[in-house]
C-alpha positions as CSV (number, residue, x, y, z in Angstrom):
1,M,0.0,0.0,0.0
2,K,1.3,3.5,-0.9
3,R,2.1,5.3,2.3
4,I,0.3,8.5,3.0
5,P,1.9,10.7,5.7
6,K,-0.1,11.0,8.9
7,P,-0.4,14.8,8.8
8,V,-2.5,14.4,5.7
9,F,-5.5,13.1,7.8
10,F,-5.5,16.2,10.0
11,I,-5.0,18.6,7.0
12,V,-7.8,17.0,5.0
13,A,-10.2,16.8,8.0
14,V,-9.6,20.4,9.0
15,L,-10.1,21.7,5.4
16,I,-13.3,19.7,5.1
17,L,-14.7,21.1,8.3
18,L,-13.7,24.7,7.4
19,F,-15.2,24.3,3.9
20,A,-18.4,22.9,5.5
21,C,-18.7,25.8,7.9
22,S,-18.4,28.3,5.0
23,A,-20.9,26.3,2.9
24,F,-23.5,26.0,5.6
25,I,-23.2,29.5,7.2
26,G,-21.8,31.6,4.4
27,V,-19.3,34.5,4.5
28,R,-20.5,38.1,4.6
29,Y,-18.8,41.4,5.1
30,Y,-19.8,45.1,5.3
31,E,-19.0,48.0,2.9
32,G,-20.1,50.9,5.1
33,D,-23.6,50.0,6.2
34,V,-24.3,47.6,3.3
35,Q,-23.9,43.9,3.9
36,K,-22.2,42.0,1.0
37,T,-22.2,38.2,0.5
38,A,-18.8,36.7,-0.5
39,V,-19.9,33.1,0.0
40,K,-23.5,31.9,0.1
41,G,-24.8,29.7,2.9
42,I,-28.0,27.7,3.4
43,S,-29.9,30.9,4.2
44,D,-29.2,32.1,0.7
45,I,-30.9,29.2,-1.0
46,R,-33.7,30.1,-3.4
47,W,-36.6,28.0,-2.3
48,G,-39.2,26.7,-4.8
49,I,-42.9,27.7,-5.0
50,D,-43.9,24.5,-3.0
51,I,-41.7,25.5,-0.1
52,R,-41.8,29.3,0.1
53,G,-44.5,30.4,-2.3
54,G,-44.1,32.8,-5.2
55,V,-45.8,35.0,-7.8
56,E,-48.2,34.3,-10.6
57,A,-48.3,36.9,-13.4
58,T,-50.2,37.2,-16.7
59,F,-48.6,39.2,-19.5
60,K,-50.2,40.4,-22.7
61,P,-48.9,42.4,-25.7
62,D,-49.1,46.1,-25.1
63,T,-52.2,47.5,-26.6
64,M,-52.3,50.2,-29.3
65,K,-54.1,53.4,-28.9
66,S,-57.6,53.7,-30.3
67,E,-58.8,56.7,-32.3
68,D,-59.9,58.6,-29.2
69,G,-56.5,58.0,-27.6
70,S,-57.6,55.4,-25.0
71,E,-56.2,51.9,-24.8
72,S,-58.1,49.2,-26.5
73,D,-58.2,45.5,-25.7
74,D,-60.6,44.2,-28.3
75,A,-60.1,40.9,-30.2
76,E,-59.5,42.5,-33.6
77,E,-56.5,44.5,-32.3
78,V,-55.0,41.6,-30.3
79,G,-55.4,39.4,-33.4
80,D,-52.6,41.2,-35.1
81,I,-50.2,39.3,-32.8
82,T,-49.2,36.0,-34.4
83,D,-48.6,32.8,-32.5
84,E,-44.9,32.9,-33.5
85,Q,-44.5,36.3,-32.0
86,L,-46.2,35.2,-28.8
87,D,-43.8,32.3,-28.6
88,S,-40.9,34.6,-29.1
89,A,-42.1,36.8,-26.2
90,K,-42.5,33.7,-24.1
91,S,-38.9,32.9,-24.9
92,I,-37.7,36.2,-23.5
93,I,-39.2,35.4,-20.2
94,E,-37.8,31.9,-20.2
95,T,-34.3,33.2,-21.0
96,R,-34.5,35.6,-18.1
97,M,-35.7,32.9,-15.7
98,V,-32.9,30.5,-16.6
99,S,-30.3,33.2,-16.5
100,Q,-31.3,33.9,-12.9
101,G,-31.0,30.2,-11.9
102,I,-34.8,29.8,-11.6
103,T,-35.7,26.3,-12.6
104,D,-38.9,25.8,-10.6
105,Y,-41.2,27.8,-12.8
106,E,-44.3,27.3,-14.9
107,L,-44.5,29.1,-18.2
108,Y,-47.1,28.7,-20.9
109,S,-48.9,30.8,-23.5
110,D,-52.6,31.0,-24.4
111,N,-52.7,31.7,-28.1
112,N,-56.4,32.2,-28.1
113,S,-56.4,35.1,-25.7
114,K,-52.8,36.2,-26.5
115,R,-51.6,35.8,-22.9
116,I,-48.5,34.5,-21.3
117,I,-48.8,33.0,-17.8
118,V,-45.8,32.5,-15.5
119,R,-45.4,31.3,-11.9
120,F,-42.1,31.6,-10.2
121,P,-40.7,31.5,-6.6
122,W,-39.7,34.4,-4.3
123,K,-36.2,35.6,-4.4
124,E,-33.8,33.9,-1.9
125,N,-33.1,35.6,1.4
126,D,-35.2,38.6,0.6
127,E,-37.8,39.6,3.2
128,D,-38.7,42.8,1.3
129,F,-39.2,41.1,-2.1
130,D,-41.0,43.4,-4.4
131,P,-43.2,41.2,-6.7
132,V,-44.2,44.2,-8.8
133,K,-40.5,45.0,-9.6
134,A,-39.8,41.3,-10.3
135,V,-42.7,41.0,-12.7
136,D,-41.8,44.2,-14.5
137,E,-38.3,43.0,-15.0
138,L,-39.6,39.9,-16.7
139,A,-41.8,42.0,-18.9
140,A,-39.2,44.6,-19.8
141,T,-38.4,45.0,-23.5
142,A,-35.6,42.6,-24.4
143,H,-32.4,44.0,-25.8
144,L,-30.9,41.9,-28.6
145,S,-27.3,42.7,-29.5
146,F,-24.6,41.4,-31.8
147,R,-21.1,41.8,-30.4
148,N,-17.7,41.6,-31.9
149,P,-14.8,39.5,-30.4
150,D,-14.0,42.4,-28.1
151,G,-17.5,42.4,-26.6
152,E,-18.5,45.7,-28.3
153,E,-22.0,46.0,-29.7
154,V,-22.0,46.2,-33.5
155,M,-25.7,45.7,-34.2
156,N,-28.9,45.4,-32.3
157,G,-32.3,43.8,-32.7
158,S,-33.8,46.7,-34.7
159,A,-31.8,45.5,-37.7
160,V,-33.4,42.0,-37.6
161,K,-36.5,41.3,-39.8
162,S,-37.0,37.7,-38.7
163,A,-35.4,34.5,-37.7
164,S,-36.7,31.0,-38.4
165,A,-35.6,27.4,-37.9
166,R,-34.8,25.5,-41.0
167,V,-33.6,22.0,-41.9
168,S,-31.1,21.0,-44.6
169,T,-30.8,17.5,-46.1
170,E,-27.9,18.3,-48.5
171,S,-25.4,16.2,-46.6
172,G,-27.8,13.2,-46.6
173,K,-29.0,13.8,-43.0
174,N,-31.1,16.4,-41.3
175,E,-29.0,19.4,-40.3
176,Y,-30.9,22.1,-38.4
177,M,-30.1,25.8,-38.6
178,V,-31.5,29.2,-38.0
179,L,-32.2,31.5,-41.0
180,L,-31.6,35.1,-40.1
181,E,-33.2,37.9,-42.3
182,L,-32.1,41.5,-41.9
183,N,-34.2,44.5,-42.8
184,E,-33.1,47.3,-45.1
185,E,-31.5,49.1,-42.3
186,G,-29.5,46.1,-41.2
187,K,-28.6,44.8,-44.6
188,Q,-25.7,47.1,-45.3
189,L,-24.7,47.1,-41.6
190,F,-24.5,43.3,-41.6
191,A,-22.5,43.4,-44.8
192,D,-19.9,45.7,-43.2
193,I,-19.8,43.5,-40.1
194,T,-19.3,40.2,-41.9
195,E,-16.6,41.8,-44.1
196,K,-14.7,43.2,-41.1
197,Y,-15.0,40.2,-38.9
198,L,-14.6,37.4,-41.5
199,K,-13.6,34.1,-39.8
200,Q,-14.2,35.6,-36.4
201,A,-17.0,35.0,-33.9
202,I,-20.0,37.4,-33.6
203,S,-21.8,36.8,-30.3
204,I,-25.6,37.1,-30.0
205,Y,-26.9,38.3,-26.6
206,M,-30.3,38.7,-25.1
207,D,-29.8,41.3,-22.5
208,E,-26.6,40.0,-20.9
209,T,-27.3,36.3,-21.7
210,L,-25.2,34.7,-24.5
211,L,-27.5,33.0,-26.9
212,S,-25.0,31.9,-29.6
213,A,-21.5,32.8,-30.9
214,P,-21.4,31.8,-34.6
215,T,-18.3,32.3,-36.7
216,V,-18.6,34.5,-39.8
217,Q,-17.9,32.1,-42.7
218,A,-18.5,34.6,-45.6
219,H,-19.0,38.2,-46.6
220,I,-22.8,38.4,-46.6
221,T,-24.3,41.2,-48.7
222,D,-27.9,40.1,-49.3
223,G,-29.2,40.4,-45.8
224,S,-29.7,36.7,-45.3
225,A,-27.5,34.5,-43.1
226,Q,-27.5,31.0,-41.8
227,I,-26.6,30.2,-38.2
228,T,-25.3,26.6,-38.2
229,G,-24.1,24.2,-35.5
230,N,-24.9,20.9,-33.9
231,F,-28.5,22.0,-33.4
232,T,-31.4,19.8,-32.7
233,A,-34.8,20.8,-34.1
234,E,-35.8,22.1,-30.7
235,E,-32.6,24.1,-30.1
236,A,-32.9,25.7,-33.5
237,Q,-36.5,26.7,-32.9
238,K,-35.6,28.0,-29.4
239,L,-32.7,30.2,-30.8
240,A,-35.0,31.5,-33.6
241,N,-37.6,32.5,-31.0
242,Q,-35.0,34.2,-28.8
243,I,-33.7,36.3,-31.7
244,N,-37.3,37.2,-32.7
245,G,-38.0,38.1,-29.1
246,G,-35.4,40.8,-29.3
247,A,-36.9,42.3,-32.5
248,L,-40.6,42.1,-31.5
249,P,-42.9,45.0,-32.8
250,F,-44.6,45.1,-29.4
251,T,-43.8,45.1,-25.7
252,L,-45.3,43.1,-22.9
253,K,-47.4,44.6,-20.2
254,V,-48.6,43.0,-16.9
255,A,-52.3,42.1,-17.1
256,S,-52.4,40.8,-13.5
257,Y,-50.3,39.3,-10.8
258,S,-50.9,37.7,-7.4
259,G,-49.0,35.8,-4.7
260,I,-48.9,32.0,-4.4
261,S,-49.1,30.3,-1.0
262,P,-46.6,27.5,-0.4
263,T,-47.7,23.9,0.0
264,L,-45.1,23.6,2.8
265,G,-44.9,26.5,5.3
266,Q,-41.8,28.0,6.8
267,N,-42.4,26.2,10.1
268,S,-42.4,22.8,8.3
269,L,-39.1,23.7,6.7
270,T,-37.6,24.5,10.1
271,A,-38.9,21.2,11.5
272,M,-37.4,19.4,8.5
273,G,-34.0,21.1,9.3
274,Y,-34.1,19.9,12.9
275,A,-35.1,16.4,11.8
276,A,-32.1,16.4,9.4
277,I,-29.7,17.3,12.2
278,I,-31.2,14.6,14.5
279,A,-31.0,12.0,11.8
280,F,-27.3,13.0,11.1
281,I,-26.4,12.6,14.8
282,I,-28.0,9.2,14.9
283,I,-26.2,8.1,11.7
284,A,-22.9,9.5,13.0
285,L,-23.2,7.6,16.3
286,F,-24.1,4.4,14.5
287,M,-21.1,4.7,12.2
288,I,-18.7,5.4,15.0
289,I,-19.9,2.8,17.4
290,R,-20.1,0.0,14.8
291,Y,-17.0,0.8,12.6
292,R,-14.9,3.0,15.0
293,V,-12.1,4.8,13.1
294,P,-13.5,4.1,9.6
295,G,-16.9,5.2,10.9
296,F,-15.4,8.4,12.3
297,I,-13.7,9.2,9.0
298,A,-17.0,8.4,7.2
299,V,-18.8,11.0,9.3
300,I,-16.2,13.6,8.3
301,A,-16.6,12.6,4.7
302,L,-20.4,12.8,5.0
303,V,-20.1,16.3,6.3
304,G,-18.0,17.2,3.3
305,Q,-20.5,15.5,1.0
306,M,-23.4,17.5,2.3
307,A,-21.4,20.7,2.2
308,L,-20.4,20.1,-1.4
309,S,-24.1,19.4,-2.3
310,V,-25.1,22.6,-0.6
311,V,-22.5,24.5,-2.6
312,A,-24.0,23.1,-5.8
313,I,-27.4,24.5,-4.7
314,T,-26.4,27.9,-3.4
315,R,-23.8,28.3,-6.2
316,Y,-21.4,29.3,-3.3
317,F,-19.9,32.5,-4.5
318,G,-22.1,35.6,-4.2
319,V,-21.9,36.5,-7.9
320,F,-23.8,33.4,-9.0
321,N,-27.5,32.8,-8.8
322,S,-28.7,30.0,-6.6
323,F,-30.4,26.9,-7.9
324,T,-34.1,26.7,-7.0
325,M,-34.6,24.2,-4.3
326,T,-37.9,22.3,-4.3
327,L,-39.4,19.4,-2.2
328,P,-38.3,16.8,-4.9
329,G,-34.9,18.5,-4.8
330,I,-34.7,17.8,-1.1
331,A,-35.6,14.2,-1.8
332,G,-32.8,13.9,-4.2
333,L,-30.4,15.3,-1.7
334,I,-31.5,12.8,1.0
335,L,-31.2,9.9,-1.4
336,S,-27.6,10.9,-2.3
337,V,-26.7,11.2,1.4
338,G,-28.0,7.7,1.9
339,M,-25.8,6.5,-0.9
340,G,-22.8,8.2,0.7
341,V,-23.5,6.3,4.0
342,D,-23.8,3.1,2.0
343,A,-20.5,3.6,0.2
344,N,-18.7,4.0,3.5
345,I,-20.4,1.0,5.0
346,I,-19.4,-1.2,2.0
347,T,-15.8,-0.1,2.5
348,A,-15.8,-0.8,6.3
349,E,-17.4,-4.2,5.8
350,R,-14.8,-5.2,3.2
351,I,-12.1,-4.2,5.6
352,K,-13.6,-6.4,8.3
353,E,-13.7,-9.3,5.9
354,E,-10.0,-8.9,5.2
355,F,-9.3,-9.0,8.9
356,R,-11.3,-12.2,9.2
357,S,-9.1,-13.7,6.5
358,G,-6.0,-13.0,8.6
359,K,-4.7,-9.8,6.9
360,S,-2.6,-7.3,8.8
361,L,-3.9,-3.8,9.5
362,A,-2.3,-2.1,6.5
363,S,-3.1,-5.0,4.1
364,A,-6.7,-5.3,5.3
365,I,-7.3,-1.6,4.6
366,D,-5.5,-1.7,1.2
367,K,-7.5,-4.8,0.1
368,G,-10.7,-3.7,1.6
369,T,-10.7,-0.3,-0.1
370,K,-9.8,-1.8,-3.4
371,N,-12.4,-4.6,-3.3
372,S,-15.2,-2.2,-2.3
373,L,-14.5,0.3,-5.1
374,S,-16.1,-1.6,-8.0
375,A,-19.3,-2.2,-6.1
376,I,-19.5,1.5,-5.1
377,I,-18.8,2.7,-8.6
378,D,-21.3,0.4,-10.2
379,G,-24.1,1.5,-7.8
380,N,-23.2,5.2,-8.1
381,M,-22.7,5.2,-11.9
382,T,-26.3,3.9,-12.5
383,V,-27.6,6.8,-10.4
384,V,-25.4,9.3,-12.3
385,I,-26.8,8.0,-15.7
386,V,-30.4,8.2,-14.4
387,S,-29.8,11.7,-13.1
388,I,-28.3,13.0,-16.4
389,I,-31.3,11.5,-18.3
390,L,-33.7,13.3,-15.9
391,L,-31.8,16.6,-16.5
392,L,-31.8,16.2,-20.2
393,V,-35.3,15.0,-20.6
394,F,-37.0,17.1,-18.0
395,G,-34.9,20.3,-18.2
396,P,-36.4,23.7,-18.7
397,S,-38.4,24.2,-21.9
398,N,-38.2,20.5,-22.8
399,I,-40.6,18.9,-25.3
400,L,-41.9,16.6,-22.6
401,S,-43.5,19.6,-20.9
402,I,-46.3,19.1,-23.4
403,I,-46.9,15.7,-22.0
404,F,-46.3,16.1,-18.3
405,G,-46.9,19.8,-17.9
406,Q,-44.5,22.6,-16.9
407,S,-44.8,22.1,-13.2
408,T,-43.9,18.4,-13.4
409,T,-41.0,19.1,-15.7
410,G,-39.5,21.6,-13.2
411,T,-39.9,19.3,-10.1
412,I,-38.3,16.3,-11.8
413,Y,-35.4,18.4,-13.0
414,A,-34.8,19.6,-9.5
415,F,-34.7,16.0,-8.3
416,G,-32.3,15.0,-11.0
417,Y,-30.0,17.9,-10.3
418,T,-29.6,17.4,-6.5
419,L,-29.3,13.7,-7.0
420,L,-26.5,14.1,-9.5
421,M,-24.7,16.8,-7.4
422,G,-25.0,14.6,-4.3
423,T,-23.6,11.6,-6.1
424,I,-20.6,13.5,-7.5
425,S,-20.0,14.8,-4.0
426,N,-20.0,11.2,-2.7
427,F,-17.3,10.3,-5.2
428,I,-15.2,13.2,-4.1
429,M,-15.7,13.0,-0.3
430,G,-17.0,9.5,0.5
431,V,-14.8,7.6,-2.0
432,W,-11.7,9.5,-2.7
433,L,-10.9,11.7,0.4
434,S,-12.2,9.2,2.9
435,R,-9.7,6.7,1.5
436,V,-6.9,9.3,1.7
437,M,-7.8,9.9,5.4
438,L,-8.1,6.2,6.1
439,K,-4.7,5.4,4.7
440,S,-3.1,8.3,6.5
441,V,-4.6,7.6,9.9
442,I,-3.1,4.1,10.1
443,N,0.3,5.8,10.4
444,I,-0.6,7.3,13.7
445,K,1.0,4.9,16.2
446,C,-1.7,5.0,18.9
447,L,-4.3,4.0,16.4
448,Q,-2.5,1.0,15.0
449,K,-4.9,-1.5,16.6
450,K,-7.1,-3.8,14.6
451,W,-10.2,-3.4,16.9
452,L,-10.2,0.3,16.1
453,F,-10.8,-0.6,12.5
454,G,-13.4,-3.3,13.0
455,G,-11.0,-6.3,13.6
456,V,-10.4,-8.4,16.6
457,E,-7.1,-8.4,18.5
458,K,-5.6,-11.8,19.0
């Protein structure tokens, strides 16, 4: 067995505990009287609609003025808005949701009444959340911009006539693309841009969200361009809608909004937190009493695993938006923690088996950790595959939303995300670092006793 110096155990253990404290509590500082968040903690998690509640808002295309100067809302006027334009407006809201890390939302359009309905959770750690401001931000006119390699805007959405998804079969297989049409104003401007930045990337932004960064392949003078890439049909249509959204001939206005009560109140969430702490203490005592030193190390690794999972949810550093945490997301987290405990139990039991076969302390730990690895990887990899499938199939704006509904899509996505992050955390903490600590601690002389590792002293 490769020797790992005994100080490594203490270094790794201390780093894990310090990391866990920062992940659970967060790090904040003051600039004058203003509190700033450097590292996000559990209190900064953005809870889903089912836990904290949220906002429901209805948007409609801004009405035109009638002959007497008043606003009109009649069917004839609204009928000028096409279904494609309404989908593009919906895409603006969706892009803004995803860019803020909001995955627990419901978003759908009613083509008959020309309305867009959205439900989204309250902002994290904000007692003075202003729903009116939040709704207005979603409805704000989108700014579509085309930027050069230096990030400077060279053209905006006013130059775009339309964008549409297309499919080409010239190569013998379906290749999806987006056909971009410029108006008369944008035709000459686009010709100058494609000449100046030939073989360079021109990035397309919605507000400050990057939509695509195609490379200019030719000098285009006719005002018609193709955006190609490894698009699926859905991805091509989504990009076309997003581009059209930045060039819409109308703006959105808020028709109505209201608050949504949570299905799980704040008191229930607090009770769940206490239950989690009690459950962890019971698990820690069981692991230490039954497996002794390997159990103690497993508890440290489990703390690290939970901290790493929390980091994936809070997005840790203050500049990033938190992932939206829902009840199914909590279920995924609990399941991944159970898998972490299971991984350490498998390792500890394999070590005990090696002791029973007559191995020495170092040899039993070496063989036990190696023999348990394949079983742990097999079990965790199947979960990783399932989690990735859930993320891909039930992600935001997925086609299966048509079958299962937007709410179901968001909740299953949250479950897949936390389950995947928890499983990855288990590999890092419960499989890799726990083994590092285990192989380091056997070099501490006072701990070089078989019974401390689950064996029996002769």
